[in-house]
OpenMM code with the backbone's topology and positions (N, CA, C; nanometers):
from openmm import Vec3, app, unit

residues = "MET LYS ILE ARG ARG ASP GLY ASP GLN SER PHE VAL ASP PHE VAL CYS GLY GLN LEU ASP GLY ILE PRO GLU LEU ARG VAL LYS ARG MET PHE GLY GLY TYR GLY LEU TYR ALA GLY SER ALA PHE PHE SER ILE ILE HIS GLN GLY CYS LEU TYR PHE LYS THR ASP ALA LEU SER GLN ARG ARG TYR GLU GLU ALA GLY MET ALA PRO PHE ARG PRO SER GLU LYS GLN THR LEU ARG ARG TYR TYR GLN VAL PRO VAL ASP ILE THR GLU ASP ALA ASP ALA LEU GLN ARG TRP ALA ARG GLU SER VAL ALA ILE ALA ALA GLY ILE GLY".split()
positions = [
    Vec3(17.4900, 19.8117, 21.8602),
    Vec3(17.4352, 19.7443, 21.7090),
    Vec3(17.4939, 19.6084, 21.7505),
    Vec3(17.4072, 19.5021, 21.6739),
    Vec3(17.4840, 19.3863, 21.6750),
    Vec3(17.4423, 19.3549, 21.5117),
    Vec3(17.5345, 19.2809, 21.4620),
    Vec3(17.5270, 19.2228, 21.3563),
    Vec3(17.4368, 19.0932, 21.3569),
    Vec3(17.4520, 19.0136, 21.4168),
    Vec3(17.4169, 18.8468, 21.3648),
    Vec3(17.3217, 18.8269, 21.5235),
    Vec3(17.2621, 18.7583, 21.5026),
    Vec3(17.1716, 18.6942, 21.6509),
    Vec3(17.1597, 18.5914, 21.6558),
    Vec3(17.2333, 18.4758, 21.5847),
    Vec3(17.2387, 18.3516, 21.5270),
    Vec3(17.3336, 18.2824, 21.6372),
    Vec3(17.3836, 18.3358, 21.7564),
    Vec3(17.4687, 18.3035, 21.8432),
    Vec3(17.6505, 18.3365, 21.7940),
    Vec3(17.7118, 18.3421, 21.8957),
    Vec3(17.8378, 18.4000, 21.8963),
    Vec3(17.9380, 18.3142, 21.7855),
    Vec3(17.8963, 18.1694, 21.7939),
    Vec3(17.9902, 18.1330, 21.6894),
    Vec3(18.0041, 18.1226, 21.5773),
    Vec3(17.8566, 18.1743, 21.5016),
    Vec3(17.8609, 18.1768, 21.3775),
    Vec3(17.9352, 18.3205, 21.3523),
    Vec3(17.9154, 18.4130, 21.4505),
    Vec3(17.9447, 18.5654, 21.4395),
    Vec3(18.1001, 18.5804, 21.4197),
    Vec3(18.1735, 18.4654, 21.5163),
    Vec3(18.3121, 18.4252, 21.5126),
    Vec3(18.3863, 18.4142, 21.3855),
    Vec3(18.3143, 18.2791, 21.3232),
    Vec3(18.3502, 18.2509, 21.1988),
    Vec3(18.3492, 18.3302, 21.0668),
    Vec3(18.2289, 18.4279, 21.1024),
    Vec3(18.2442, 18.5422, 20.9922),
    Vec3(18.3726, 18.6480, 21.0004),
    Vec3(18.3662, 18.6415, 21.1523),
    Vec3(18.5013, 18.7836, 21.1923),
    Vec3(18.6262, 18.7146, 21.1300),
    Vec3(18.6367, 18.5547, 21.1739),
    Vec3(18.7474, 18.4999, 21.1211),
    Vec3(18.7542, 18.4911, 20.9514),
    Vec3(18.6392, 18.4862, 20.9052),
    Vec3(18.6432, 18.4986, 20.7570),
    Vec3(18.7073, 18.6065, 20.6794),
    Vec3(18.6417, 18.7437, 20.7367),
    Vec3(18.6831, 18.8385, 20.7287),
    Vec3(18.8333, 18.9030, 20.7225),
    Vec3(18.9023, 18.7978, 20.8353),
    Vec3(19.0074, 18.8519, 20.8848),
    Vec3(19.0976, 18.7362, 20.8720),
    Vec3(19.0887, 18.6898, 20.7363),
    Vec3(19.1940, 18.5732, 20.6980),
    Vec3(19.3164, 18.5993, 20.6334),
    Vec3(19.3375, 18.7482, 20.6204),
    Vec3(19.4866, 18.7922, 20.5891),
    Vec3(19.5645, 18.8397, 20.7147),
    Vec3(19.5094, 18.8262, 20.8183),
    Vec3(19.5680, 18.8459, 20.9514),
    Vec3(19.6739, 18.7461, 21.0128),
    Vec3(19.8174, 18.7712, 20.9884),
    Vec3(19.9333, 18.6640, 21.0199),
    Vec3(19.8479, 18.6226, 21.1727),
    Vec3(19.8772, 18.4904, 21.1566),
    Vec3(19.8718, 18.4127, 21.3424),
    Vec3(19.7650, 18.4265, 21.3769),
    Vec3(19.6474, 18.4591, 21.2987),
    Vec3(19.5056, 18.5118, 21.3639),
    Vec3(19.4983, 18.3098, 21.4355),
    Vec3(19.4361, 18.4073, 21.5868),
    Vec3(19.3542, 18.2510, 21.6899),
    Vec3(19.2501, 18.3226, 21.7612),
    Vec3(19.1841, 18.2453, 21.7859),
    Vec3(19.0806, 18.2418, 21.8411),
    Vec3(19.0999, 18.1855, 22.0360),
    Vec3(19.0606, 18.3002, 22.1019),
    Vec3(19.0430, 18.1875, 22.2353),
    Vec3(18.8995, 18.2613, 22.3263),
    Vec3(18.8775, 18.1361, 22.3943),
    Vec3(18.7444, 18.1857, 22.4722),
    Vec3(18.7651, 18.2469, 22.5830),
    Vec3(18.6948, 18.3468, 22.6001),
    Vec3(18.7239, 18.4160, 22.7319),
    Vec3(18.6097, 18.5122, 22.7794),
    Vec3(18.6056, 18.5600, 22.8970),
    Vec3(18.4826, 18.6676, 22.9783),
    Vec3(18.3547, 18.5998, 22.8816),
    Vec3(18.3168, 18.4942, 22.8654),
    Vec3(18.1476, 18.4666, 22.8398),
    Vec3(18.1764, 18.4959, 22.6833),
    Vec3(18.2868, 18.5052, 22.5827),
    Vec3(18.3034, 18.5405, 22.4513),
    Vec3(18.4422, 18.5072, 22.4146),
    Vec3(18.4846, 18.6051, 22.3538),
    Vec3(18.6308, 18.5777, 22.2545),
    Vec3(18.7188, 18.6638, 22.2482),
    Vec3(18.8389, 18.6033, 22.2388),
    Vec3(18.9320, 18.6955, 22.2476),
    Vec3(19.0143, 18.6711, 22.0959),
    Vec3(19.0466, 18.7632, 22.0403),
    Vec3(19.1093, 18.7104, 21.9223),
    Vec3(19.2808, 18.8124, 21.8996),
    Vec3(19.3528, 18.7196, 21.8492),
    Vec3(19.5012, 18.7123, 21.8849),
    Vec3(19.5711, 18.7150, 21.7493),
    Vec3(19.6463, 18.8286, 21.7065),
    Vec3(19.7445, 18.7790, 21.5815),
    Vec3(19.8648, 18.7581, 21.6572),
    Vec3(19.9052, 18.6246, 21.6754),
    Vec3(20.0308, 18.6119, 21.7307),
    Vec3(19.9990, 18.6264, 21.8751),
    Vec3(20.0959, 18.6695, 21.9446),
    Vec3(20.0583, 18.6904, 22.0812),
    Vec3(19.9870, 18.8550, 22.1234),
    Vec3(19.9658, 18.9157, 22.0191),
    Vec3(19.9219, 19.0415, 22.0239),
    Vec3(19.7622, 19.0487, 22.0686),
    Vec3(19.7106, 19.0540, 22.1805),
    Vec3(19.5535, 19.0343, 22.2221),
    Vec3(19.4585, 19.1791, 22.1486),
    Vec3(19.4265, 19.1439, 22.0336),
    Vec3(19.3760, 19.2895, 21.9660),
    Vec3(19.2472, 19.3185, 21.9733),
    Vec3(19.1233, 19.1879, 22.0101),
    Vec3(19.0100, 19.2030, 21.9769),
    Vec3(18.9453, 19.1203, 22.0600),
    Vec3(18.8226, 19.1702, 22.0910),
    Vec3(18.7061, 19.0994, 22.1824),
    Vec3(18.5731, 19.0785, 22.0918),
    Vec3(18.5010, 18.9402, 22.0914),
    Vec3(18.3770, 18.9551, 22.0670),
    Vec3(18.2948, 18.8941, 22.1459),
    Vec3(18.1887, 18.9658, 22.1691),
    Vec3(18.0887, 18.9714, 22.2521),
    Vec3(17.9628, 18.9864, 22.2507),
    Vec3(17.8900, 18.8660, 22.2723),
    Vec3(17.7373, 18.8991, 22.2330),
    Vec3(17.6941, 18.9645, 22.1236),
    Vec3(17.7674, 18.8762, 21.9878),
    Vec3(17.7501, 18.9159, 21.8577),
    Vec3(17.7950, 19.0767, 21.8309),
    Vec3(17.8983, 19.1582, 21.9202),
    Vec3(17.9575, 19.2566, 21.8671),
    Vec3(18.1141, 19.2251, 21.8718),
    Vec3(18.1557, 19.2989, 21.7820),
    Vec3(18.3212, 19.2991, 21.7637),
    Vec3(18.3829, 19.4321, 21.8478),
    Vec3(18.4669, 19.4032, 21.8935),
    Vec3(18.5606, 19.5200, 21.9540),
    Vec3(18.7293, 19.5159, 21.9137),
    Vec3(18.7622, 19.6428, 21.8947),
    Vec3(18.9046, 19.6637, 21.8993),
    Vec3(18.9795, 19.7250, 21.9726),
    Vec3(19.1118, 19.7010, 21.9639),
    Vec3(19.1880, 19.7688, 22.0628),
    Vec3(19.1977, 19.8873, 22.0028),
    Vec3(19.1995, 19.9789, 22.0830),
    Vec3(19.2384, 20.1506, 22.0027),
    Vec3(19.3239, 20.2137, 22.1127),
    Vec3(19.3937, 20.2938, 22.0439),
    Vec3(19.4774, 20.4170, 22.0999),
    Vec3(19.4209, 20.5561, 22.1166),
    Vec3(19.4867, 20.6795, 22.1919),
    Vec3(19.3900, 20.8127, 22.1867),
    Vec3(19.3714, 20.8488, 22.0431),
    Vec3(19.4217, 20.8255, 21.9476),
    Vec3(19.4405, 20.8513, 21.8099),
    Vec3(19.3250, 20.7375, 21.7278),
    Vec3(19.3261, 20.6543, 21.7227),
    Vec3(19.2142, 20.5997, 21.6525),
    Vec3(19.0872, 20.5611, 21.7019),
    Vec3(19.0731, 20.5927, 21.8665),
    Vec3(18.9723, 20.6095, 21.9405),
    Vec3(18.8764, 20.7107, 21.8872),
    Vec3(18.9042, 20.7993, 21.8659),
    Vec3(18.8671, 20.9159, 21.7753),
    Vec3(18.7623, 20.8735, 21.6661),
    Vec3(18.7710, 20.7924, 21.5888),
    Vec3(18.7289, 20.7679, 21.4454),
    Vec3(18.5960, 20.6770, 21.4961),
    Vec3(18.6301, 20.5814, 21.6038),
    Vec3(18.5440, 20.4795, 21.6493),
    Vec3(18.4037, 20.5893, 21.7030),
    Vec3(18.4525, 20.6827, 21.7721),
    Vec3(18.3379, 20.7800, 21.8743),
    Vec3(18.2725, 20.8489, 21.7551),
    Vec3(18.3445, 20.8903, 21.6865),
    Vec3(18.2995, 20.9692, 21.5423),
    Vec3(18.2077, 20.8902, 21.4424),
    Vec3(18.2337, 20.7581, 21.4531),
    Vec3(18.1031, 20.6735, 21.4281),
    Vec3(18.0099, 20.6303, 21.5166),
    Vec3(18.0273, 20.6876, 21.6147),
    Vec3(17.8908, 20.6592, 21.7057),
    Vec3(17.9015, 20.5241, 21.8052),
    Vec3(18.0591, 20.4748, 21.7801),
    Vec3(18.0595, 20.3605, 21.9013),
    Vec3(18.1055, 20.3689, 22.0087),
    Vec3(18.0568, 20.2717, 22.1261),
    Vec3(18.0838, 20.2535, 22.2228),
    Vec3(18.2280, 20.1908, 22.2780),
    Vec3(18.2590, 20.2074, 22.3837),
    Vec3(18.3727, 20.0967, 22.4344),
    Vec3(18.2935, 19.9915, 22.4981),
    Vec3(18.3773, 19.8867, 22.4909),
    Vec3(18.3290, 19.7536, 22.5465),
    Vec3(18.2793, 19.7373, 22.7263),
    Vec3(18.1638, 19.7118, 22.7284),
    Vec3(18.1016, 19.7109, 22.8346),
    Vec3(18.0376, 19.5749, 22.9239),
    Vec3(18.1269, 19.4618, 22.9473),
    Vec3(18.0825, 19.3654, 22.9736),
    Vec3(18.0034, 19.3417, 23.0841),
    Vec3(17.9815, 19.4511, 23.1560),
    Vec3(17.9055, 19.4582, 23.2840),
    Vec3(17.8481, 19.5971, 23.2963),
    Vec3(17.7546, 19.6104, 23.4393),
    Vec3(17.7082, 19.7250, 23.4500),
    Vec3(17.8200, 19.7991, 23.5347),
    Vec3(17.9137, 19.7251, 23.5721),
    Vec3(18.0087, 19.8161, 23.6527),
    Vec3(18.1281, 19.8302, 23.6054),
    Vec3(18.1551, 19.7662, 23.4759),
    Vec3(18.3272, 19.7512, 23.4401),
    Vec3(18.2774, 19.7955, 23.2622),
    Vec3(18.3677, 19.8841, 23.2400),
    Vec3(18.3696, 19.9309, 23.0995),
    Vec3(18.5487, 19.9134, 23.0778),
    Vec3(18.5249, 19.8740, 22.9588),
    Vec3(18.7199, 19.8334, 22.9153),
    Vec3(18.7422, 19.9900, 22.7867),
    Vec3(18.7714, 20.0911, 22.8356),
    Vec3(18.7816, 20.2084, 22.7328),
    Vec3(18.8628, 20.1829, 22.6512),
    Vec3(18.9731, 20.0484, 22.6007),
    Vec3(19.0674, 20.0505, 22.5254),
    Vec3(19.0185, 19.9746, 22.4246),
    Vec3(18.9119, 19.9285, 22.4180),
    Vec3(18.8560, 19.8266, 22.3276),
    Vec3(18.6867, 19.9054, 22.2897),
    Vec3(18.6825, 19.9328, 22.1680),
    Vec3(18.5694, 20.0051, 22.0934),
    Vec3(18.4866, 19.9078, 21.9903),
    Vec3(18.3889, 19.8803, 21.9761),
    Vec3(18.2811, 19.8444, 21.8915),
    Vec3(18.3251, 19.8786, 21.7606),
    Vec3(18.3304, 19.8052, 21.6875),
    Vec3(18.3941, 19.8383, 21.5432),
    Vec3(18.2515, 19.8501, 21.4533),
    Vec3(18.2341, 19.9552, 21.3696),
    Vec3(18.1078, 19.9590, 21.3161),
    Vec3(18.0668, 19.8349, 21.2058),
    Vec3(17.9381, 19.8280, 21.2069),
    Vec3(17.9010, 19.7330, 21.1339),
    Vec3(17.9558, 19.7755, 20.9679),
    Vec3(17.9239, 19.8594, 20.8993),
    Vec3(17.9632, 19.8931, 20.7700),
    Vec3(18.1102, 19.8478, 20.7653),
    Vec3(18.2205, 19.8519, 20.8860),
    Vec3(18.3337, 19.8280, 20.8532),
    Vec3(18.3464, 19.6540, 20.8812),
    Vec3(18.2857, 19.5925, 20.9534),
    Vec3(18.2926, 19.4386, 20.9825),
    Vec3(18.2292, 19.3751, 20.8557),
    Vec3(18.1388, 19.4454, 20.7721),
    Vec3(18.1106, 19.3701, 20.6684),
    Vec3(18.1903, 19.3986, 20.5501),
    Vec3(18.2744, 19.4924, 20.5565),
    Vec3(18.4174, 19.5074, 20.4443),
    Vec3(18.4984, 19.4380, 20.4693),
    Vec3(18.5336, 19.3430, 20.4361),
    Vec3(18.6427, 19.2374, 20.4510),
    Vec3(18.7795, 19.3390, 20.4434),
    Vec3(18.8098, 19.4261, 20.3294),
    Vec3(18.9153, 19.5339, 20.3132),
    Vec3(18.9432, 19.5821, 20.4182),
    Vec3(18.8376, 19.6796, 20.4610),
    Vec3(18.8541, 19.7760, 20.5722),
    Vec3(18.8534, 19.7288, 20.6889),
    Vec3(18.7738, 19.5986, 20.7166),
    Vec3(18.8060, 19.5307, 20.8292),
    Vec3(18.9438, 19.5009, 20.8714),
    Vec3(19.0111, 19.4702, 20.7542),
    Vec3(19.1519, 19.3945, 20.7921),
    Vec3(19.2393, 19.5596, 20.7905),
    Vec3(19.1886, 19.6316, 20.7492),
    Vec3(19.2898, 19.7541, 20.7766),
    Vec3(19.2904, 19.8314, 20.9182),
    Vec3(19.1512, 19.8382, 20.9765),
    Vec3(19.1531, 19.8504, 21.1074),
    Vec3(19.2086, 19.7596, 21.1980),
    Vec3(19.1550, 19.6125, 21.1613),
    Vec3(19.2346, 19.5021, 21.2622),
    Vec3(19.3987, 19.5244, 21.2661),
    Vec3(19.4761, 19.5400, 21.1335),
    Vec3(19.6001, 19.5703, 21.1590),
    Vec3(19.6468, 19.7010, 21.2446),
    Vec3(19.5688, 19.7872, 21.2336),
    Vec3(19.5822, 19.9325, 21.3279),
    Vec3(19.5833, 19.8212, 21.4649),
    Vec3(19.4610, 19.8036, 21.4935),
    Vec3(19.4624, 19.7548, 21.6256),
    Vec3(19.5234, 19.6316, 21.6799),
    Vec3(19.6211, 19.5445, 21.5725),
    Vec3(19.7500, 19.4594, 21.6113),
    Vec3(19.8207, 19.5410, 21.6367),
    Vec3(19.8654, 19.6599, 21.5922),
    Vec3(19.9901, 19.7285, 21.5743),
    Vec3(19.9850, 19.7915, 21.7241),
    Vec3(19.8753, 19.8654, 21.7550),
    Vec3(19.8384, 19.9034, 21.8788),
    Vec3(19.8501, 19.7883, 22.0064),
    Vec3(19.8122, 19.6725, 22.0104),
    Vec3(19.8152, 19.5564, 22.0994),
    Vec3(19.9621, 19.5273, 22.1382),
    Vec3(20.0275, 19.5229, 22.0193),
    Vec3(20.1598, 19.4606, 21.9839),
    Vec3(20.2637, 19.5978, 22.0640),
    Vec3(20.2149, 19.6948, 22.0712),
    Vec3(20.2993, 19.8382, 22.1175),
    Vec3(20.3829, 19.8928, 22.0347),
    Vec3(20.3292, 19.8736, 21.8708),
    Vec3(20.4073, 19.9449, 21.7423),
    Vec3(20.3181, 20.0424, 21.7174),
    Vec3(20.2245, 20.0745, 21.7647),
    Vec3(20.1054, 20.1603, 21.6899),
    Vec3(20.1328, 20.3120, 21.7445),
] * unit.nanometer
topology = app.Topology()
chain = topology.addChain("A")
for resn in residues:
    res = topology.addResidue(resn, chain)
    for name in ("N", "CA", "C"):
        topology.addAtom(name, app.Element.getBySymbol(name[0]), res)
């Protein structure tokens, strides 16, 4: 499920605007997409117009219950710790920041 089809850069800009309250947010181009960091914690991937957050066993269930799938950059590779964020969450800045903070804590090893 994709939100925007007008190029990853405009989607990256949109997501960064939604995540404006995340401390030390930065974006780095990688794997044909983008990685999002909060300080040194790598917590998110943007790839082909989709946003993925790092999950743990507990949070992963919420993504699966929403019908979301893990990040699959190719037919042979699936990153099962990164799940697609539901569109309704991505479009709601407050909800997206709550989910992002949880993902940041998981990525930093404090979640």
